[in-house]
C-alpha positions in Angstrom: 93.8 -2.3 78.7 95.1 1.3 79.8 92.1 3.4 81.7 91.3 6.3 79.2 88.5 8.0 81.7 90.9 10.0 84.3 90.5 13.4 83.1 87.4 14.7 81.6 87.3 17.5 79.2 84.8 20.6 78.2 84.5 20.9 74.8 85.0 24.6 72.9 81.1 24.0 71.1 79.2 21.8 71.5 80.4 19.6 68.7 84.4 18.3 69.6 86.8 21.0 68.4 89.7 18.6 66.7 91.4 21.5 65.6 94.1 21.3 68.6 93.4 20.2 72.3 90.2 20.9 73.2 88.7 23.4 75.2 86.1 24.8 77.4 82.4 24.5 76.8 79.5 22.2 76.7 79.5 18.9 75.9 81.5 16.0 78.0 84.8 14.6 76.6 85.7 11.2 79.2 89.0 11.2 77.1 92.5 11.5 78.5 94.1 13.8 76.2 96.9 14.3 78.0 97.9 10.7 77.7 96.3 9.8 74.5 96.5 12.7 71.7 94.1 11.1 69.5 93.9 14.0 66.9 97.7 15.4 67.0 100.8 13.6 66.7 102.4 14.6 69.5 105.7 12.7 67.8 106.0 14.4 64.8 104.0 17.4 64.8 102.9 19.7 62.6 103.5 23.4 62.2 101.0 26.5 61.6 101.8 25.9 58.2 101.3 22.1 57.8 105.1 20.8 57.5 106.3 18.0 59.7 108.7 19.5 62.8 110.3 16.6 64.2 110.7 12.7 63.7 108.6 9.6 64.2 109.7 7.4 67.2 112.7 4.1 66.1 111.1 1.1 67.3 111.8 -0.5 70.4 112.2 2.5 71.9 110.5 3.4 74.7 108.7 6.7 72.2 107.9 3.9 69.6 105.8 2.1 72.7 103.7 5.0 73.7 103.0 5.5 70.6 102.2 2.2 69.6 99.6 2.2 72.8 98.7 5.6 71.8 97.2 3.8 68.6 95.7 1.6 70.4 94.3 3.2 72.5 92.7 5.5 69.8 91.4 2.5 67.9 88.8 2.1 70.8 87.6 6.1 71.0 84.6 5.4 69.6 83.9 2.4 71.2 84.3 4.2 74.6 81.7 7.2 73.1 78.9 4.6 73.0 78.9 3.6 76.3 78.0 6.9 77.5 74.8 6.7 75.1 70.9 5.4 76.6 70.5 3.6 73.3 73.2 1.7 73.4 71.8 -1.4 74.9 72.2 -5.4 74.2 68.7 -6.3 73.2 68.7 -3.8 70.6 72.0 -4.1 69.1 71.5 -7.1 68.6 68.1 -6.9 67.2 69.7 -3.9 64.9 73.1 -5.8 64.0 75.3 -3.1 64.0 72.8 -1.1 61.9 73.4 2.8 63.0 70.6 4.4 65.2 70.2 7.5 63.6 70.2 6.7 60.0 66.7 5.2 59.1 66.1 6.2 55.9 62.6 7.5 56.8 62.8 9.8 59.2 64.9 11.7 56.2 62.7 10.6 53.9 62.0 14.4 51.5 64.3 15.7 54.1 67.5 15.1 53.3 67.0 12.6 50.7 65.0 10.3 48.5 65.0 6.3 49.2 63.3 3.6 49.0 64.3 -0.8 49.6 63.8 -3.3 46.5 63.1 -6.1 48.2 63.8 -9.4 46.8 64.8 -9.6 42.8 63.3 -6.4 42.4 66.2 -5.5 40.7 66.6 -8.8 38.5 68.7 -11.0 40.3 70.0 -8.2 43.2 68.5 -10.3 45.9 68.0 -6.6 47.5 69.1 -2.9 47.4 69.0 0.2 48.9 68.1 3.5 46.6 68.7 7.2 47.5 68.5 9.9 45.1 69.3 13.7 46.0 66.5 16.1 46.8 65.9 18.3 43.6 65.0 22.4 42.5 61.6 20.3 42.1 59.0 23.0 43.4 57.7 21.0 47.0 60.5 18.8 46.8 62.0 18.3 49.8 60.6 21.4 51.5 63.0 21.6 55.2 66.1 20.6 53.6 68.6 21.5 56.0 70.8 24.8 55.5 73.9 24.0 54.3 72.2 21.2 51.9 71.8 21.3 47.9 69.8 20.3 45.8 71.2 18.7 42.8 68.7 17.9 39.1 69.7 15.1 37.2 70.7 13.1 35.3 73.2 11.9 38.4 76.2 10.1 38.4 76.2 6.9 39.8 77.6 5.1 42.8 77.0 1.2 43.9 78.2 0.0 47.0 79.1 -3.6 47.7 79.0 -4.8 51.9 81.9 -7.3 53.0 81.3 -10.8 54.8 79.1 -10.4 57.8 78.0 -6.9 56.5 74.8 -5.7 55.1 73.4 -3.2 53.0 72.8 -1.0 56.0 75.7 -0.2 57.1 77.0 1.3 54.2 74.2 3.9 55.0 77.0 6.6 56.1 78.6 6.1 52.3 75.1 5.7 50.3 73.3 8.3 52.5 76.4 11.4 51.8 76.5 10.6 48.3 72.8 11.2 47.7 73.2 14.2 49.5 75.9 15.1 46.9 74.3 14.7 43.8 74.6 10.9 43.2 71.6 7.9 42.9 73.2 5.3 45.2 72.9 2.2 45.8 73.5 -0.4 48.7 72.9 -3.9 47.6 72.7 -6.7 49.9 74.5 -10.2 49.2 73.1 -13.5 49.0 70.2 -12.7 51.6 67.2 -10.5 51.3 68.4 -9.2 54.1 69.1 -9.2 58.6 66.0 -10.9 59.9 66.9 -12.6 63.9 66.4 -16.0 64.0 65.7 -16.2 60.6 68.4 -14.9 58.4 72.4 -14.3 58.9 74.8 -12.0 57.7 75.0 -12.0 54.3 78.4 -12.6 51.6 78.6 -10.3 48.9 77.3 -11.5 45.1 80.2 -9.8 42.7 77.4 -10.3 39.8 75.0 -7.5 41.7 77.1 -4.3 40.4 76.3 -5.2 36.9 73.1 -6.4 37.0 72.4 -3.0 38.8 73.9 -1.1 35.7 71.6 -3.4 32.8 68.9 -2.7 35.1 69.2 1.4 35.0 69.6 0.8 31.8 65.6 -0.9 31.0 63.1 0.4 31.2 61.9 -1.5 34.4 63.9 0.7 36.0 61.4 4.0 35.4 62.1 7.0 37.3 66.0 5.3 39.0 66.9 4.5 35.6 65.6 8.0 34.4 67.7 9.3 36.6 70.9 7.7 36.2 73.6 9.3 34.4 75.3 5.6 33.4 78.3 7.7 31.5 79.4 8.6 35.4 79.4 4.7 37.2 81.4 4.4 40.6 81.7 0.9 41.9 82.8 1.3 45.6 83.1 -1.8 48.1 84.9 -3.3 51.5 86.2 -6.0 52.2 84.8 -9.1 50.0 82.8 -6.3 48.5 85.7 -4.0 47.7 87.2 -7.4 46.2 84.5 -7.5 43.6 85.0 -3.8 43.0 88.0 -4.5 42.0 86.5 -7.0 39.7 85.3 -3.9 37.6 88.6 -3.2 36.8 88.5 -2.7 32.3 84.7 -3.1 32.4 83.9 0.2 29.7 80.9 0.4 32.1 82.7 2.0 34.6 84.5 5.4 35.1 86.3 4.2 38.9 86.7 2.1 41.6 86.9 3.2 45.4 88.1 -0.2 47.5 87.9 0.0 51.4 90.7 -2.4 53.1 91.0 -5.3 50.6 93.7 -4.6 48.6 96.9 -3.2 47.1 95.9 -5.2 44.1 95.5 -2.9 40.6 96.6 -4.7 38.1 94.0 -7.1 36.6 94.7 -8.6 33.5 91.4 -7.8 31.3 93.5 -3.5 31.8 95.2 -3.3 28.2 95.7 -1.0 26.1 92.9 -0.5 24.8 90.7 -0.9 27.9 92.8 0.9 30.3 92.2 0.5 33.9 89.6 3.3 35.4 91.3 5.4 38.3 91.4 3.8 41.7 91.3 4.7 45.4 92.2 2.1 47.9 91.9 3.0 51.5 93.4 0.6 54.5 93.4 0.1 57.9 96.8 0.2 59.8 94.8 -1.2 63.0 93.3 -5.0 63.6 90.0 -7.0 62.9 87.3 -5.8 65.2 89.5 -4.8 67.8 92.8 -2.7 68.5 95.9 -4.1 67.9 98.8 -2.9 68.1 100.8 -1.7 64.5 103.2 -4.8 63.3 106.7 -5.6 64.7 107.9 -5.9 61.0 107.3 -2.5 60.8 109.3 -1.3 58.8 109.4 -4.1 56.3 106.2 -3.4 55.1 105.2 -0.3 55.7 105.4 0.2 51.1 102.5 -1.8 50.8 100.6 0.5 47.9 104.0 1.1 46.3 103.9 -1.0 43.5 100.1 -0.4 42.8 101.3 3.4 42.3 103.5 3.0 40.8 101.5 1.5 38.4 99.0 3.5 38.1 101.3 6.4 37.8 103.2 4.2 34.6 99.4 4.2 32.5 98.6 7.5 33.5 95.7 6.4 36.2 94.7 8.8 38.8 94.8 6.5 42.2 95.6 7.0 45.6 96.1 4.7 48.6 94.9 6.2 51.6 96.1 4.3 55.0 93.7 6.2 57.4 94.8 6.3 61.7 94.0 4.7 64.2 91.0 2.5 62.3 90.1 -1.5 62.2 88.8 -3.0 59.3 85.0 -2.9 60.3 85.3 1.4 60.4 84.6 0.3 56.5 81.1 -0.9 58.1 79.8 2.3 60.0 78.4 2.1 63.3 79.7 -1.8 63.0 79.7 -4.8 64.5 82.5 -5.2 66.6 84.5 -3.5 70.0 85.9 -1.1 68.1 85.7 1.8 66.0 87.7 5.1 65.6 84.9 8.8 65.8 87.4 10.3 63.4 86.8 8.1 60.3 83.5 7.9 58.9 84.2 11.8 58.2 87.6 11.6 56.8 87.0 8.0 54.8 83.7 10.3 53.3 86.2 13.2 52.6 88.3 11.8 50.2 85.3 9.4 48.4 83.3 12.6 48.1 85.8 14.6 46.8 87.5 11.0 45.2 83.9 10.4 43.1 83.2 14.3 42.1 86.4 14.0 40.1 86.2 10.7 38.3 82.1 11.4 38.0 80.7 15.1 38.4 84.6 16.2 36.8 84.4 13.3 34.3 84.0 15.2 30.3 81.7 12.7 28.7 83.0 11.8 24.2 80.6 11.1 22.1 81.8 8.4 18.9 83.1 11.1 16.6 85.3 13.1 19.9 83.1 15.8 20.4 81.5 17.5 24.1 78.2 15.2 25.2 76.8 18.3 27.4 73.6 18.3 29.8 71.4 20.6 30.9 71.2 22.3 27.9 74.5 23.3 28.7 76.8 24.2 24.8 80.2 22.1 25.0 81.7 24.9 25.6 79.8 25.8 29.1 79.8 21.8 29.5 83.7 21.4 29.3 83.8 24.3 32.0 81.6 23.2 33.9 83.2 19.3 34.5 86.6 21.5 34.1 85.2 23.2 38.1 83.6 20.2 39.4 86.8 18.1 38.6 88.9 21.6 39.8 86.9 21.6 42.8 87.9 18.0 43.0 91.3 18.0 42.7 91.4 20.6 45.4 90.0 18.6 48.4 91.8 16.0 47.3 94.9 17.9 47.7 94.2 19.8 51.0 96.5 19.3 54.0 93.0 20.2 56.0 89.8 19.3 55.3 87.7 22.5 54.3 85.1 23.6 55.6 81.4 23.6 54.2 82.1 20.2 53.1 82.5 17.5 54.6 80.5 17.8 58.5 76.7 19.0 57.2 76.6 14.8 56.1 77.6 13.8 59.2 74.2 12.4 61.6 75.6 9.3 62.9 77.3 8.9 66.6 79.3 11.1 67.8 78.9 12.7 72.0 76.2 12.1 74.2 74.8 15.9 74.9 72.0 15.0 77.2 70.4 19.0 78.0 70.1 18.4 74.2 67.9 15.0 74.3 65.7 16.7 77.6 65.6 19.9 75.3 64.7 18.0 72.8 62.5 15.7 74.4 63.7 12.4 73.2 65.9 11.3 76.1 67.1 7.5 73.6 67.4 9.7 70.7 67.4 13.1 70.9 70.8 14.6 72.4 73.7 13.1 70.0 76.2 15.8 68.8 78.1 14.1 65.6 81.7 14.6 65.3 83.4 16.8 62.9 86.7 17.3 61.8 86.8 20.4 59.2 89.4 22.7 59.7 91.8 20.3 60.9 94.4 18.5 59.4 93.7 15.6 56.5 97.4 14.6 57.2 96.6 14.1 60.6 94.0 11.4 59.7 96.6 9.1 57.9 98.5 6.3 59.8 102.3 7.3 60.8 103.3 3.3 60.1 102.3 2.7 56.7 102.7 5.4 53.3 100.0 6.8 52.1 100.5 7.7 47.9 99.0 9.4 45.2 99.2 10.5 41.7 96.6 13.1 40.7 96.1 14.8 37.0 95.8 18.4 37.5 91.9 19.4 35.6 93.2 21.1 33.2 91.4 19.8 29.4 93.4 22.0 27.2 97.0 20.7 29.1 98.1 20.3 32.4 100.7 18.6 34.6 100.6 16.7 37.8 100.3 16.1 41.7 101.8 13.5 43.4 102.4 12.5 47.1 106.0 11.9 46.4 107.7 9.7 49.7 104.4 9.5 51.5 101.0 11.7 51.6 101.4 12.3 55.3 104.6 13.9 55.0 104.6 16.1 51.7 100.7 15.9 51.4 99.5 15.3 47.9 100.9 18.7 46.1 103.9 17.5 44.6 105.0 16.3 41.1 108.1 13.9 42.5 109.2 10.6 42.4 108.6 7.8 44.7 111.4 6.3 46.6 112.1 2.9 46.5 111.3 1.1 49.9 114.3 2.1 52.0 115.1 6.2 50.5 113.9 8.9 53.3 110.9 10.9 52.8 111.4 13.8 50.2 112.2 17.6 52.7 109.7 19.7 53.0 112.3 22.2 51.2 112.9 21.0 48.2 109.2 20.1 47.6 107.6 23.0 48.3 108.2 24.5 45.2 107.5 22.1 42.7 104.1 21.8 44.7 104.1 25.8 43.4 104.3 24.7 39.7 102.4 21.4 40.2 99.1 23.6 41.7 99.8 26.8 39.2 99.8 23.7 36.0 102.1 26.0 34.3 101.7 25.8 30.8 104.1 23.4 28.4 103.6 20.2 30.7 102.4 16.5 29.4 98.3 16.6 29.6 98.1 12.5 30.9 94.6 12.8 32.1 92.7 10.4 29.5 89.8 12.6 28.9 86.3 10.2 28.8 
């Protein structure tokens, strides 16, 4: 393993500033940026406008070796940070089985969200689950809601998250809690067991029926307040690994509006997706590394560079929104939150959740629901016209975030309370020497394109929200090169990227939504 703690840099604020080389500040960052730049791609950098200005290294060259070495080191960056934390002792880690110390639900109850632990089959046939819902505008609700967090009134769109093998619902708190803070009724469901009890039970496998059972429970009077707050016309299922495979199994299910699958498969073509019951919009996120420790890029590059291309093309042909994001410097268990292994990417949780929330907003909050007669179904006392305008606004905001070349300010950093840097002065001032010195990572204002892998292409095809007419946004060759803002056709595997000089005029057309282009999105 290469030495990476030889250079000590001071940061410009008490949190990590990612917009360039770290500058002078208060929190010590031991990372060797001069050798391993995990923020920017020094071989193919972005200019001030977000355009690539270089060329990726050629396999077999010294530049390629350096690039690959940097990937291996950056994949282990968060694990390196953990060594600074006094809470990171082996006995506690074993007892909590990778649980994020900073996301204990009781610590934030009626402060950031509301939560409930559902015990054994309290939701019938679901072994156990965690439920989260937003703070509302009701008098006295969440009186100490942190600045920047929003209040939402129900009914809430529903998101059900399924973990993978050797994992639990607690490992997805960085998802479910963030979803609740963004206006969703979020559930993390456990697999066959009732939760990990040291010395008593082991890690779970996922039971694919869990998500459907939560939906049916929410329909029933037994769900009480949770069911009354659920908007079952807007439901998403998300899952990691085996849970992602389960999530994709709900393709074609009329109860489900959209699917998010984390690091499991490129497949979106289930056999039950037919013309009368089409597949839903799908977002896939994939690793470019190993399972639980830093791993070199595949030696067969670029032969396998276009994974996801077939799914992208199939979704585009069906007229369905689709994103396939290959996340830079990651391993499989990064989607387990703090995780149970030896690796970890500093920026992954924020980058993943930025796209998760924007995707959910586009497909759920931005979904215009129609009744059997084709009339708009309004909520919160809105007229049909006001409902249409509201959904259009929600969808356009999400579309803007999904297609932005930077992580937009005010969108995701406020939801991060997970492990970041350790600030001993902050800990001393807080009076909590064990937990009080955490300074979460931030990503807003930095390039989204730098969080995508250079070794696997990322694809998107998104409909511009316009329920009266619109055009498409598309990645063309590779989101990392162009962003998701150009109406272009993906090339075959060996065709070079489309030059930015040709894509920019197309991007302008796509964003303006010029009248006369076909409407691709299936409304409702």
